[in-house]
PDB file with SEQRES, HELIX, SHEET and CRYST1 records, atoms N, CA, C and O in Angstrom:
SEQRES   1 A   71  UNK UNK UNK UNK UNK UNK UNK UNK UNK UNK UNK UNK UNK          
SEQRES   2 A   71  UNK UNK UNK UNK UNK UNK UNK UNK UNK UNK UNK UNK UNK          
SEQRES   3 A   71  UNK UNK UNK UNK UNK UNK UNK UNK UNK UNK UNK UNK UNK          
SEQRES   4 A   71  UNK UNK UNK UNK UNK UNK UNK UNK UNK UNK UNK UNK UNK          
SEQRES   5 A   71  UNK UNK UNK UNK UNK UNK UNK UNK UNK UNK UNK UNK UNK          
SEQRES   6 A   71  UNK UNK UNK UNK UNK UNK                                      
HELIX    1 AA1 UNK A    3  UNK A    6  1                                   4    
HELIX    2 AA2 UNK A    9  UNK A   30  1                                  22    
HELIX    3 AA3 UNK A   35  UNK A   70  1                                  36    
CRYST1    1.000    1.000    1.000  90.00  90.00  90.00 P 1           1          
ATOM      1  N   UNK A   1     -29.519  -0.070  11.598  1.00  0.00           N  
ATOM      2  CA  UNK A   1     -28.471  -0.215  12.606  1.00  0.00           C  
ATOM      3  C   UNK A   1     -27.180  -0.624  11.902  1.00  0.00           C  
ATOM      4  O   UNK A   1     -27.195  -1.526  11.064  1.00  0.00           O  
ATOM      5  N   UNK A   2     -26.069   0.024  12.229  1.00  0.00           N  
ATOM      6  CA  UNK A   2     -24.795  -0.280  11.571  1.00  0.00           C  
ATOM      7  C   UNK A   2     -24.182  -1.546  12.145  1.00  0.00           C  
ATOM      8  O   UNK A   2     -24.583  -2.026  13.205  1.00  0.00           O  
ATOM      9  N   UNK A   3     -23.203  -2.075  11.427  1.00  0.00           N  
ATOM     10  CA  UNK A   3     -22.534  -3.303  11.887  1.00  0.00           C  
ATOM     11  C   UNK A   3     -21.841  -3.058  13.215  1.00  0.00           C  
ATOM     12  O   UNK A   3     -21.841  -3.938  14.075  1.00  0.00           O  
ATOM     13  N   UNK A   4     -21.246  -1.877  13.405  1.00  0.00           N  
ATOM     14  CA  UNK A   4     -20.553  -1.566  14.649  1.00  0.00           C  
ATOM     15  C   UNK A   4     -21.524  -1.572  15.824  1.00  0.00           C  
ATOM     16  O   UNK A   4     -21.172  -2.009  16.920  1.00  0.00           O  
ATOM     17  N   UNK A   5     -22.751  -1.085  15.601  1.00  0.00           N  
ATOM     18  CA  UNK A   5     -23.745  -1.042  16.673  1.00  0.00           C  
ATOM     19  C   UNK A   5     -24.212  -2.428  17.067  1.00  0.00           C  
ATOM     20  O   UNK A   5     -24.671  -2.621  18.192  1.00  0.00           O  
ATOM     21  N   UNK A   6     -24.107  -3.415  16.159  1.00  0.00           N  
ATOM     22  CA  UNK A   6     -24.570  -4.759  16.464  1.00  0.00           C  
ATOM     23  C   UNK A   6     -23.475  -5.628  17.072  1.00  0.00           C  
ATOM     24  O   UNK A   6     -23.753  -6.740  17.521  1.00  0.00           O  
ATOM     25  N   UNK A   7     -22.243  -5.145  17.094  1.00  0.00           N  
ATOM     26  CA  UNK A   7     -21.141  -5.921  17.647  1.00  0.00           C  
ATOM     27  C   UNK A   7     -21.072  -5.731  19.153  1.00  0.00           C  
ATOM     28  O   UNK A   7     -21.487  -4.701  19.686  1.00  0.00           O  
ATOM     29  N   UNK A   8     -20.539  -6.746  19.832  1.00  0.00           N  
ATOM     30  CA  UNK A   8     -20.309  -6.607  21.262  1.00  0.00           C  
ATOM     31  C   UNK A   8     -19.175  -5.618  21.482  1.00  0.00           C  
ATOM     32  O   UNK A   8     -18.400  -5.370  20.558  1.00  0.00           O  
ATOM     33  N   UNK A   9     -19.051  -5.038  22.691  1.00  0.00           N  
ATOM     34  CA  UNK A   9     -17.951  -4.100  22.952  1.00  0.00           C  
ATOM     35  C   UNK A   9     -16.574  -4.705  22.712  1.00  0.00           C  
ATOM     36  O   UNK A   9     -15.673  -4.011  22.239  1.00  0.00           O  
ATOM     37  N   UNK A  10     -16.394  -5.982  23.027  1.00  0.00           N  
ATOM     38  CA  UNK A  10     -15.089  -6.612  22.816  1.00  0.00           C  
ATOM     39  C   UNK A  10     -14.789  -6.706  21.328  1.00  0.00           C  
ATOM     40  O   UNK A  10     -13.667  -6.424  20.908  1.00  0.00           O  
ATOM     41  N   UNK A  11     -15.787  -7.103  20.510  1.00  0.00           N  
ATOM     42  CA  UNK A  11     -15.582  -7.191  19.076  1.00  0.00           C  
ATOM     43  C   UNK A  11     -15.275  -5.815  18.494  1.00  0.00           C  
ATOM     44  O   UNK A  11     -14.348  -5.668  17.697  1.00  0.00           O  
ATOM     45  N   UNK A  12     -16.046  -4.816  18.889  1.00  0.00           N  
ATOM     46  CA  UNK A  12     -15.819  -3.470  18.367  1.00  0.00           C  
ATOM     47  C   UNK A  12     -14.427  -3.004  18.752  1.00  0.00           C  
ATOM     48  O   UNK A  12     -13.736  -2.386  17.941  1.00  0.00           O  
ATOM     49  N   UNK A  13     -14.015  -3.283  19.943  1.00  0.00           N  
ATOM     50  CA  UNK A  13     -12.692  -2.870  20.396  1.00  0.00           C  
ATOM     51  C   UNK A  13     -11.614  -3.552  19.565  1.00  0.00           C  
ATOM     52  O   UNK A  13     -10.632  -2.911  19.189  1.00  0.00           O  
ATOM     53  N   UNK A  14     -11.775  -4.827  19.274  1.00  0.00           N  
ATOM     54  CA  UNK A  14     -10.800  -5.546  18.468  1.00  0.00           C  
ATOM     55  C   UNK A  14     -10.739  -4.938  17.071  1.00  0.00           C  
ATOM     56  O   UNK A  14      -9.657  -4.748  16.517  1.00  0.00           O  
ATOM     57  N   UNK A  15     -11.901  -4.634  16.507  1.00  0.00           N  
ATOM     58  CA  UNK A  15     -11.935  -4.014  15.182  1.00  0.00           C  
ATOM     59  C   UNK A  15     -11.265  -2.648  15.200  1.00  0.00           C  
ATOM     60  O   UNK A  15     -10.563  -2.292  14.253  1.00  0.00           O  
ATOM     61  N   UNK A  16     -11.473  -1.880  16.265  1.00  0.00           N  
ATOM     62  CA  UNK A  16     -10.818  -0.573  16.400  1.00  0.00           C  
ATOM     63  C   UNK A  16      -9.296  -0.737  16.451  1.00  0.00           C  
ATOM     64  O   UNK A  16      -8.560   0.030  15.831  1.00  0.00           O  
ATOM     65  N   UNK A  17      -8.841  -1.734  17.187  1.00  0.00           N  
ATOM     66  CA  UNK A  17      -7.401  -1.998  17.268  1.00  0.00           C  
ATOM     67  C   UNK A  17      -6.827  -2.330  15.893  1.00  0.00           C  
ATOM     68  O   UNK A  17      -5.768  -1.832  15.511  1.00  0.00           O  
ATOM     69  N   UNK A  18      -7.533  -3.169  15.165  1.00  0.00           N  
ATOM     70  CA  UNK A  18      -7.050  -3.537  13.835  1.00  0.00           C  
ATOM     71  C   UNK A  18      -6.999  -2.324  12.908  1.00  0.00           C  
ATOM     72  O   UNK A  18      -6.044  -2.159  12.148  1.00  0.00           O  
ATOM     73  N   UNK A  19      -8.021  -1.479  12.970  1.00  0.00           N  
ATOM     74  CA  UNK A  19      -8.042  -0.285  12.122  1.00  0.00           C  
ATOM     75  C   UNK A  19      -6.879   0.639  12.472  1.00  0.00           C  
ATOM     76  O   UNK A  19      -6.229   1.190  11.583  1.00  0.00           O  
ATOM     77  N   UNK A  20      -6.621   0.805  13.760  1.00  0.00           N  
ATOM     78  CA  UNK A  20      -5.514   1.653  14.189  1.00  0.00           C  
ATOM     79  C   UNK A  20      -4.181   1.052  13.763  1.00  0.00           C  
ATOM     80  O   UNK A  20      -3.284   1.766  13.314  1.00  0.00           O  
ATOM     81  N   UNK A  21      -4.055  -0.260  13.905  1.00  0.00           N  
ATOM     82  CA  UNK A  21      -2.827  -0.934  13.487  1.00  0.00           C  
ATOM     83  C   UNK A  21      -2.601  -0.778  11.978  1.00  0.00           C  
ATOM     84  O   UNK A  21      -1.482  -0.506  11.542  1.00  0.00           O  
ATOM     85  N   UNK A  22      -3.654  -0.947  11.192  1.00  0.00           N  
ATOM     86  CA  UNK A  22      -3.534  -0.785   9.745  1.00  0.00           C  
ATOM     87  C   UNK A  22      -3.102   0.632   9.377  1.00  0.00           C  
ATOM     88  O   UNK A  22      -2.261   0.816   8.497  1.00  0.00           O  
ATOM     89  N   UNK A  23      -3.675   1.636  10.047  1.00  0.00           N  
ATOM     90  CA  UNK A  23      -3.307   3.028   9.770  1.00  0.00           C  
ATOM     91  C   UNK A  23      -1.843   3.281  10.139  1.00  0.00           C  
ATOM     92  O   UNK A  23      -1.129   3.988   9.428  1.00  0.00           O  
ATOM     93  N   UNK A  24      -1.408   2.702  11.247  1.00  0.00           N  
ATOM     94  CA  UNK A  24      -0.023   2.879  11.691  1.00  0.00           C  
ATOM     95  C   UNK A  24       0.942   2.200  10.714  1.00  0.00           C  
ATOM     96  O   UNK A  24       1.995   2.752  10.394  1.00  0.00           O  
ATOM     97  N   UNK A  25       0.586   1.021  10.251  1.00  0.00           N  
ATOM     98  CA  UNK A  25       1.426   0.317   9.287  1.00  0.00           C  
ATOM     99  C   UNK A  25       1.494   1.097   7.970  1.00  0.00           C  
ATOM    100  O   UNK A  25       2.547   1.161   7.336  1.00  0.00           O  
ATOM    101  N   UNK A  26       0.387   1.679   7.570  1.00  0.00           N  
ATOM    102  CA  UNK A  26       0.391   2.492   6.348  1.00  0.00           C  
ATOM    103  C   UNK A  26       1.326   3.687   6.507  1.00  0.00           C  
ATOM    104  O   UNK A  26       2.035   4.061   5.573  1.00  0.00           O  
ATOM    105  N   UNK A  27       1.320   4.278   7.695  1.00  0.00           N  
ATOM    106  CA  UNK A  27       2.225   5.401   7.974  1.00  0.00           C  
ATOM    107  C   UNK A  27       3.679   4.949   7.855  1.00  0.00           C  
ATOM    108  O   UNK A  27       4.510   5.648   7.276  1.00  0.00           O  
ATOM    109  N   UNK A  28       3.974   3.783   8.403  1.00  0.00           N  
ATOM    110  CA  UNK A  28       5.333   3.241   8.313  1.00  0.00           C  
ATOM    111  C   UNK A  28       5.703   2.917   6.871  1.00  0.00           C  
ATOM    112  O   UNK A  28       6.822   3.191   6.436  1.00  0.00           O  
ATOM    113  N   UNK A  29       4.771   2.339   6.137  1.00  0.00           N  
ATOM    114  CA  UNK A  29       5.045   1.943   4.760  1.00  0.00           C  
ATOM    115  C   UNK A  29       5.304   3.149   3.864  1.00  0.00           C  
ATOM    116  O   UNK A  29       6.045   3.064   2.885  1.00  0.00           O  
ATOM    117  N   UNK A  30       4.678   4.279   4.218  1.00  0.00           N  
ATOM    118  CA  UNK A  30       4.897   5.490   3.435  1.00  0.00           C  
ATOM    119  C   UNK A  30       6.340   5.938   3.476  1.00  0.00           C  
ATOM    120  O   UNK A  30       6.893   6.396   2.475  1.00  0.00           O  
ATOM    121  N   UNK A  31       6.943   5.803   4.638  1.00  0.00           N  
ATOM    122  CA  UNK A  31       8.353   6.105   4.797  1.00  0.00           C  
ATOM    123  C   UNK A  31       8.755   7.549   4.568  1.00  0.00           C  
ATOM    124  O   UNK A  31       9.945   7.849   4.469  1.00  0.00           O  
ATOM    125  N   UNK A  32       7.791   8.445   4.482  1.00  0.00           N  
ATOM    126  CA  UNK A  32       8.130   9.841   4.196  1.00  0.00           C  
ATOM    127  C   UNK A  32       8.241  10.702   5.450  1.00  0.00           C  
ATOM    128  O   UNK A  32       8.702  11.842   5.380  1.00  0.00           O  
ATOM    129  N   UNK A  33       7.828  10.175   6.579  1.00  0.00           N  
ATOM    130  CA  UNK A  33       7.893  10.926   7.831  1.00  0.00           C  
ATOM    131  C   UNK A  33       9.343  10.957   8.325  1.00  0.00           C  
ATOM    132  O   UNK A  33      10.158  10.118   7.943  1.00  0.00           O  
ATOM    133  N   UNK A  34       9.644  11.920   9.164  1.00  0.00           N  
ATOM    134  CA  UNK A  34      10.991  11.957   9.764  1.00  0.00           C  
ATOM    135  C   UNK A  34      11.251  10.679  10.575  1.00  0.00           C  
ATOM    136  O   UNK A  34      10.319  10.027  11.045  1.00  0.00           O  
ATOM    137  N   UNK A  35      12.506  10.346  10.723  1.00  0.00           N  
ATOM    138  CA  UNK A  35      12.898   9.115  11.400  1.00  0.00           C  
ATOM    139  C   UNK A  35      12.281   9.009  12.791  1.00  0.00           C  
ATOM    140  O   UNK A  35      11.799   7.942  13.169  1.00  0.00           O  
ATOM    141  N   UNK A  36      12.288  10.089  13.550  1.00  0.00           N  
ATOM    142  CA  UNK A  36      11.735  10.059  14.907  1.00  0.00           C  
ATOM    143  C   UNK A  36      10.254   9.666  14.892  1.00  0.00           C  
ATOM    144  O   UNK A  36       9.805   8.909  15.752  1.00  0.00           O  
ATOM    145  N   UNK A  37       9.504  10.172  13.926  1.00  0.00           N  
ATOM    146  CA  UNK A  37       8.084   9.820  13.814  1.00  0.00           C  
ATOM    147  C   UNK A  37       7.906   8.366  13.395  1.00  0.00           C  
ATOM    148  O   UNK A  37       6.984   7.692  13.855  1.00  0.00           O  
ATOM    149  N   UNK A  38       8.782   7.884  12.530  1.00  0.00           N  
ATOM    150  CA  UNK A  38       8.709   6.483  12.106  1.00  0.00           C  
ATOM    151  C   UNK A  38       9.004   5.540  13.268  1.00  0.00           C  
ATOM    152  O   UNK A  38       8.345   4.512  13.419  1.00  0.00           O  
ATOM    153  N   UNK A  39       9.990   5.889  14.084  1.00  0.00           N  
ATOM    154  CA  UNK A  39      10.315   5.073  15.259  1.00  0.00           C  
ATOM    155  C   UNK A  39       9.127   5.070  16.219  1.00  0.00           C  
ATOM    156  O   UNK A  39       8.761   4.024  16.754  1.00  0.00           O  
ATOM    157  N   UNK A  40       8.535   6.227  16.434  1.00  0.00           N  
ATOM    158  CA  UNK A  40       7.370   6.334  17.306  1.00  0.00           C  
ATOM    159  C   UNK A  40       6.203   5.503  16.762  1.00  0.00           C  
ATOM    160  O   UNK A  40       5.516   4.821  17.523  1.00  0.00           O  
ATOM    161  N   UNK A  41       5.983   5.563  15.452  1.00  0.00           N  
ATOM    162  CA  UNK A  41       4.910   4.782  14.831  1.00  0.00           C  
ATOM    163  C   UNK A  41       5.182   3.286  14.983  1.00  0.00           C  
ATOM    164  O   UNK A  41       4.258   2.509  15.226  1.00  0.00           O  
ATOM    165  N   UNK A  42       6.441   2.883  14.841  1.00  0.00           N  
ATOM    166  CA  UNK A  42       6.797   1.473  15.015  1.00  0.00           C  
ATOM    167  C   UNK A  42       6.513   1.022  16.444  1.00  0.00           C  
ATOM    168  O   UNK A  42       5.953  -0.054  16.656  1.00  0.00           O  
ATOM    169  N   UNK A  43       6.893   1.830  17.416  1.00  0.00           N  
ATOM    170  CA  UNK A  43       6.635   1.488  18.824  1.00  0.00           C  
ATOM    171  C   UNK A  43       5.132   1.389  19.077  1.00  0.00           C  
ATOM    172  O   UNK A  43       4.672   0.499  19.793  1.00  0.00           O  
ATOM    173  N   UNK A  44       4.376   2.306  18.488  1.00  0.00           N  
ATOM    174  CA  UNK A  44       2.915   2.283  18.639  1.00  0.00           C  
ATOM    175  C   UNK A  44       2.351   1.010  18.016  1.00  0.00           C  
ATOM    176  O   UNK A  44       1.467   0.378  18.594  1.00  0.00           O  
ATOM    177  N   UNK A  45       2.851   0.632  16.847  1.00  0.00           N  
ATOM    178  CA  UNK A  45       2.380  -0.578  16.177  1.00  0.00           C  
ATOM    179  C   UNK A  45       2.660  -1.821  17.011  1.00  0.00           C  
ATOM    180  O   UNK A  45       1.824  -2.721  17.086  1.00  0.00           O  
ATOM    181  N   UNK A  46       3.820  -1.873  17.631  1.00  0.00           N  
ATOM    182  CA  UNK A  46       4.169  -3.023  18.474  1.00  0.00           C  
ATOM    183  C   UNK A  46       3.207  -3.122  19.662  1.00  0.00           C  
ATOM    184  O   UNK A  46       2.741  -4.211  19.998  1.00  0.00           O  
ATOM    185  N   UNK A  47       2.914  -1.984  20.291  1.00  0.00           N  
ATOM    186  CA  UNK A  47       1.967  -1.986  21.427  1.00  0.00           C  
ATOM    187  C   UNK A  47       0.565  -2.401  20.985  1.00  0.00           C  
ATOM    188  O   UNK A  47      -0.092  -3.202  21.650  1.00  0.00           O  
ATOM    189  N   UNK A  48       0.115  -1.851  19.860  1.00  0.00           N  
ATOM    190  CA  UNK A  48      -1.225  -2.175  19.363  1.00  0.00           C  
ATOM    191  C   UNK A  48      -1.309  -3.648  18.996  1.00  0.00           C  
ATOM    192  O   UNK A  48      -2.307  -4.307  19.288  1.00  0.00           O  
ATOM    193  N   UNK A  49      -0.269  -4.166  18.359  1.00  0.00           N  
ATOM    194  CA  UNK A  49      -0.255  -5.580  17.980  1.00  0.00           C  
ATOM    195  C   UNK A  49      -0.342  -6.478  19.217  1.00  0.00           C  
ATOM    196  O   UNK A  49      -1.071  -7.470  19.211  1.00  0.00           O  
ATOM    197  N   UNK A  50       0.386  -6.141  20.259  1.00  0.00           N  
ATOM    198  CA  UNK A  50       0.338  -6.935  21.494  1.00  0.00           C  
ATOM    199  C   UNK A  50      -1.064  -6.879  22.109  1.00  0.00           C  
ATOM    200  O   UNK A  50      -1.581  -7.894  22.576  1.00  0.00           O  
ATOM    201  N   UNK A  51      -1.671  -5.697  22.107  1.00  0.00           N  
ATOM    202  CA  UNK A  51      -3.015  -5.562  22.670  1.00  0.00           C  
ATOM    203  C   UNK A  51      -4.035  -6.330  21.820  1.00  0.00           C  
ATOM    204  O   UNK A  51      -4.936  -6.974  22.356  1.00  0.00           O  
ATOM    205  N   UNK A  52      -3.888  -6.257  20.501  1.00  0.00           N  
ATOM    206  CA  UNK A  52      -4.800  -6.985  19.621  1.00  0.00           C  
ATOM    207  C   UNK A  52      -4.651  -8.495  19.809  1.00  0.00           C  
ATOM    208  O   UNK A  52      -5.646  -9.220  19.801  1.00  0.00           O  
ATOM    209  N   UNK A  53      -3.427  -8.968  19.977  1.00  0.00           N  
ATOM    210  CA  UNK A  53      -3.202 -10.401  20.205  1.00  0.00           C  
ATOM    211  C   UNK A  53      -3.841 -10.840  21.521  1.00  0.00           C  
ATOM    212  O   UNK A  53      -4.452 -11.906  21.591  1.00  0.00           O  
ATOM    213  N   UNK A  54      -3.700 -10.024  22.558  1.00  0.00           N  
ATOM    214  CA  UNK A  54      -4.320 -10.341  23.844  1.00  0.00           C  
ATOM    215  C   UNK A  54      -5.838 -10.381  23.718  1.00  0.00           C  
ATOM    216  O   UNK A  54      -6.491 -11.265  24.274  1.00  0.00           O  
ATOM    217  N   UNK A  55      -6.397  -9.420  22.983  1.00  0.00           N  
ATOM    218  CA  UNK A  55      -7.844  -9.371  22.782  1.00  0.00           C  
ATOM    219  C   UNK A  55      -8.307 -10.586  21.989  1.00  0.00           C  
ATOM    220  O   UNK A  55      -9.345 -11.173  22.294  1.00  0.00           O  
ATOM    221  N   UNK A  56      -7.538 -10.963  20.974  1.00  0.00           N  
ATOM    222  CA  UNK A  56      -7.862 -12.138  20.176  1.00  0.00           C  
ATOM    223  C   UNK A  56      -7.811 -13.401  21.030  1.00  0.00           C  
ATOM    224  O   UNK A  56      -8.665 -14.276  20.888  1.00  0.00           O  
ATOM    225  N   UNK A  57      -6.829 -13.505  21.907  1.00  0.00           N  
ATOM    226  CA  UNK A  57      -6.740 -14.649  22.824  1.00  0.00           C  
ATOM    227  C   UNK A  57      -7.966 -14.717  23.724  1.00  0.00           C  
ATOM    228  O   UNK A  57      -8.491 -15.800  23.978  1.00  0.00           O  
ATOM    229  N   UNK A  58      -8.426 -13.558  24.209  1.00  0.00           N  
ATOM    230  CA  UNK A  58      -9.637 -13.506  25.047  1.00  0.00           C  
ATOM    231  C   UNK A  58     -10.849 -14.003  24.260  1.00  0.00           C  
ATOM    232  O   UNK A  58     -11.640 -14.805  24.757  1.00  0.00           O  
ATOM    233  N   UNK A  59     -10.978 -13.521  23.041  1.00  0.00           N  
ATOM    234  CA  UNK A  59     -12.115 -13.929  22.210  1.00  0.00           C  
ATOM    235  C   UNK A  59     -12.070 -15.424  21.907  1.00  0.00           C  
ATOM    236  O   UNK A  59     -13.105 -16.090  21.915  1.00  0.00           O  
ATOM    237  N   UNK A  60     -10.884 -15.950  21.643  1.00  0.00           N  
ATOM    238  CA  UNK A  60     -10.751 -17.387  21.382  1.00  0.00           C  
ATOM    239  C   UNK A  60     -11.129 -18.192  22.610  1.00  0.00           C  
ATOM    240  O   UNK A  60     -11.807 -19.213  22.497  1.00  0.00           O  
ATOM    241  N   UNK A  61     -10.701 -17.749  23.779  1.00  0.00           N  
ATOM    242  CA  UNK A  61     -11.040 -18.450  25.014  1.00  0.00           C  
ATOM    243  C   UNK A  61     -12.553 -18.452  25.230  1.00  0.00           C  
ATOM    244  O   UNK A  61     -13.124 -19.463  25.641  1.00  0.00           O  
ATOM    245  N   UNK A  62     -13.192 -17.333  24.957  1.00  0.00           N  
ATOM    246  CA  UNK A  62     -14.647 -17.254  25.098  1.00  0.00           C  
ATOM    247  C   UNK A  62     -15.334 -18.192  24.113  1.00  0.00           C  
ATOM    248  O   UNK A  62     -16.289 -18.880  24.471  1.00  0.00           O  
ATOM    249  N   UNK A  63     -14.846 -18.220  22.867  1.00  0.00           N  
ATOM    250  CA  UNK A  63     -15.435 -19.093  21.859  1.00  0.00           C  
ATOM    251  C   UNK A  63     -15.252 -20.559  22.247  1.00  0.00           C  
ATOM    252  O   UNK A  63     -16.169 -21.365  22.090  1.00  0.00           O  
ATOM    253  N   UNK A  64     -14.068 -20.902  22.755  1.00  0.00           N  
ATOM    254  CA  UNK A  64     -13.819 -22.273  23.208  1.00  0.00           C  
ATOM    255  C   UNK A  64     -14.746 -22.651  24.352  1.00  0.00           C  
ATOM    256  O   UNK A  64     -15.265 -23.766  24.399  1.00  0.00           O  
ATOM    257  N   UNK A  65     -14.952 -21.716  25.274  1.00  0.00           N  
ATOM    258  CA  UNK A  65     -15.827 -21.970  26.422  1.00  0.00           C  
ATOM    259  C   UNK A  65     -17.261 -22.205  25.951  1.00  0.00           C  
ATOM    260  O   UNK A  65     -17.939 -23.106  26.445  1.00  0.00           O  
ATOM    261  N   UNK A  66     -17.720 -21.401  25.000  1.00  0.00           N  
ATOM    262  CA  UNK A  66     -19.075 -21.563  24.467  1.00  0.00           C  
ATOM    263  C   UNK A  66     -19.190 -22.886  23.752  1.00  0.00           C  
ATOM    264  O   UNK A  66     -20.189 -23.588  23.908  1.00  0.00           O  
ATOM    265  N   UNK A  67     -18.184 -23.244  22.968  1.00  0.00           N  
ATOM    266  CA  UNK A  67     -18.209 -24.515  22.236  1.00  0.00           C  
ATOM    267  C   UNK A  67     -18.283 -25.693  23.195  1.00  0.00           C  
ATOM    268  O   UNK A  67     -19.010 -26.654  22.944  1.00  0.00           O  
ATOM    269  N   UNK A  68     -17.528 -25.623  24.301  1.00  0.00           N  
ATOM    270  CA  UNK A  68     -17.564 -26.715  25.290  1.00  0.00           C  
ATOM    271  C   UNK A  68     -18.932 -26.788  25.966  1.00  0.00           C  
ATOM    272  O   UNK A  68     -19.419 -27.876  26.275  1.00  0.00           O  
ATOM    273  N   UNK A  69     -19.548 -25.635  26.193  1.00  0.00           N  
ATOM    274  CA  UNK A  69     -20.836 -25.643  26.905  1.00  0.00           C  
ATOM    275  C   UNK A  69     -21.986 -26.171  26.045  1.00  0.00           C  
ATOM    276  O   UNK A  69     -22.996 -26.632  26.576  1.00  0.00           O  
ATOM    277  N   UNK A  70     -21.839 -26.106  24.732  1.00  0.00           N  
ATOM    278  CA  UNK A  70     -22.913 -26.623  23.865  1.00  0.00           C  
ATOM    279  C   UNK A  70     -22.627 -28.029  23.362  1.00  0.00           C  
ATOM    280  O   UNK A  70     -23.453 -28.623  22.670  1.00  0.00           O  
ATOM    281  N   UNK A  71     -21.468 -28.560  23.706  1.00  0.00           N  
ATOM    282  CA  UNK A  71     -21.120 -29.926  23.263  1.00  0.00           C  
ATOM    283  C   UNK A  71     -21.724 -30.953  24.177  1.00  0.00           C  
ATOM    284  O   UNK A  71     -21.541 -32.152  23.965  1.00  0.00           O  
TER     285      UNK A  71                                                      
END                                                                             
């Protein structure tokens, strides 16, 4: 069984977001695309980053809730 198959859907989704964000940042760092594509990639990166931060906040809240329940 792969690591992705053993992760919860929320974890897998967060990992997918990070992978997409990394690919988008690599595209921006390359700097060889036309300006319009770079602007579009930047906008996509901003959206993905916001979604990843929201997902991370959800995961932290869940972890905090679990920690409180076992204390």
